[in-house]
C-alpha positions in Angstrom: -33.1 118.8 154.4 -30.9 117.4 151.6 -27.5 116.1 152.6 -24.4 118.3 151.8 -23.0 115.8 149.2 -22.2 117.1 145.8 -25.4 117.2 143.8 -26.4 118.4 140.4 -29.8 119.3 139.3 -30.3 119.9 135.5 -33.7 121.3 134.6 -34.5 123.7 131.8 -36.7 126.8 131.7 -38.1 128.4 128.6 -38.1 132.2 128.1 -40.3 133.8 125.5 -38.6 136.2 123.2 -40.3 139.3 121.9 -40.7 139.4 118.1 -38.0 141.6 116.4 -36.8 141.9 112.8 -34.1 139.2 112.8 -32.8 137.0 110.0 -33.5 133.4 110.3 -30.0 132.3 109.7 -28.8 134.2 112.8 -31.6 133.0 115.1 -29.9 129.7 115.7 -26.6 131.2 116.7 -28.3 133.6 119.1 -30.3 130.8 120.8 -33.6 132.0 119.5 -36.0 129.3 118.5 -39.2 129.5 116.5 -42.3 127.5 117.3 -46.1 127.9 117.3 -45.9 130.0 120.5 -43.5 132.4 119.0 -39.8 133.0 119.5 -38.2 131.4 122.7 -35.0 130.4 124.3 -34.3 127.6 126.7 -32.1 128.3 129.8 -30.3 125.1 130.8 -28.9 125.3 134.4 -27.1 123.2 137.0 -27.2 123.8 140.7 -25.6 122.3 143.7 -27.4 120.7 146.7 -28.0 124.2 148.2 -29.6 125.6 145.1 -26.6 127.8 144.1 -26.1 127.9 140.3 -23.0 126.2 138.9 -23.5 126.5 135.2 -25.7 127.8 132.4 -26.2 127.1 128.8 -28.7 128.5 126.2 -30.3 126.7 123.3 -33.2 127.7 120.9 -36.6 127.0 122.3 -37.4 124.1 120.0 -34.1 122.2 120.9 -34.3 119.1 123.0 -33.2 119.2 126.6 -30.4 116.8 125.8 -28.5 119.4 123.8 -28.0 121.4 127.0 -27.1 118.3 128.9 -24.3 117.4 126.6 -22.6 120.7 127.4 -23.4 120.8 131.3 -22.4 117.3 132.1 -18.8 117.7 131.3 -17.9 117.9 135.1 -19.8 114.8 136.3 -16.7 113.5 138.0 -17.2 116.0 140.7 -20.8 115.1 141.7 -22.4 112.4 143.8 -25.9 112.5 142.2 -27.7 114.0 139.3 -31.4 114.9 139.6 -33.2 115.5 136.3 -36.6 115.1 134.7 -37.8 112.4 132.3 -36.3 114.2 129.3 -32.8 113.2 130.5 -33.6 109.5 130.5 -31.3 108.7 127.6 -28.9 105.8 128.0 -26.1 106.8 125.7 -26.0 110.5 126.3 -26.7 110.7 130.1 -27.2 107.4 132.0 -24.1 105.6 130.6 -21.9 108.7 131.3 -23.2 108.8 134.9 -22.6 105.2 135.5 -19.0 105.5 134.2 -18.4 108.4 136.5 -19.9 106.5 139.5 -22.7 109.1 139.9 -26.2 108.3 141.1 -28.8 109.0 138.4 -32.1 110.2 140.0 -34.0 110.4 136.8 -37.4 108.9 136.5 -37.8 106.5 133.5 -39.9 107.4 130.6 -43.3 105.6 130.5 -42.6 104.0 127.1 -39.3 102.2 128.4 -39.5 98.4 128.1 -37.5 97.9 131.3 -38.5 100.5 134.0 -35.5 101.5 136.1 -35.6 102.1 139.8 -34.8 105.6 141.1 -34.7 107.2 144.5 -38.2 108.9 144.7 -37.5 110.7 147.9 -34.3 112.3 146.5 -36.1 113.2 143.4 -38.4 115.5 145.4 -35.4 117.7 146.0 -35.7 119.0 142.5 -37.7 121.8 143.9 -34.5 123.4 144.9 -33.5 124.4 141.3 -37.2 125.1 140.4 -37.1 127.7 143.3 -33.9 129.1 141.8 -35.6 129.6 138.4 -38.5 131.4 140.1 -36.0 133.8 141.8 -34.2 134.2 138.5 -37.5 135.1 136.7 -38.1 137.8 139.1 -35.8 139.8 136.9 -38.0 141.1 134.0 -35.0 141.3 131.6 -34.5 137.5 132.1 -38.1 136.5 132.0 -38.7 138.3 128.7 -35.2 138.3 127.2 -34.6 141.9 126.5 -31.1 141.2 125.0 -30.8 140.4 121.3 -27.6 138.5 121.5 -27.1 135.3 123.4 -23.8 136.6 124.8 -25.6 139.5 126.4 -28.5 137.5 127.6 -26.2 134.8 129.2 -24.3 137.7 130.8 -27.6 139.0 132.3 -28.4 135.5 133.6 -25.0 135.3 135.3 -25.4 138.7 136.9 -29.0 137.9 138.1 -27.8 134.5 139.4 -24.9 136.2 141.3 -27.5 138.5 143.0 -29.8 135.6 143.9 -26.7 133.6 145.2 -25.6 136.6 147.4 -29.1 137.0 148.9 
């Protein structure tokens, strides 16, 4: 059982978007990305130590994970540790900010790093808490397939579904 200290998990999840007649210049503003697999949207989320959601951000599917981290890591002074995957192993954008805020970074280093950092492997296993949250969120078909055209409506549906998950 994880301790009840302030904790933040920052994973992402990708949602495929059904093809519709949309203009390319508006896709970026509506968080719809185009790739070989089709149209998609990434949901960036933060959760506390109990798996309760604390924030969401949407980006196009082809965007790097750090674009969501820049937005969600504004309240890092309130947390004790940050659990994230290897995509967040960026010195300037994540690790230095965590060090300045006196926050423990539980992020495994990328394999191509010249100097491998140490991280708490036992605490890293707690990332399943937010993965479980995403599985509960994807039980809602409108979230899993992105029925909403605009990012505002889709984000509202995510918040509504997250509130229902939190109350259960």
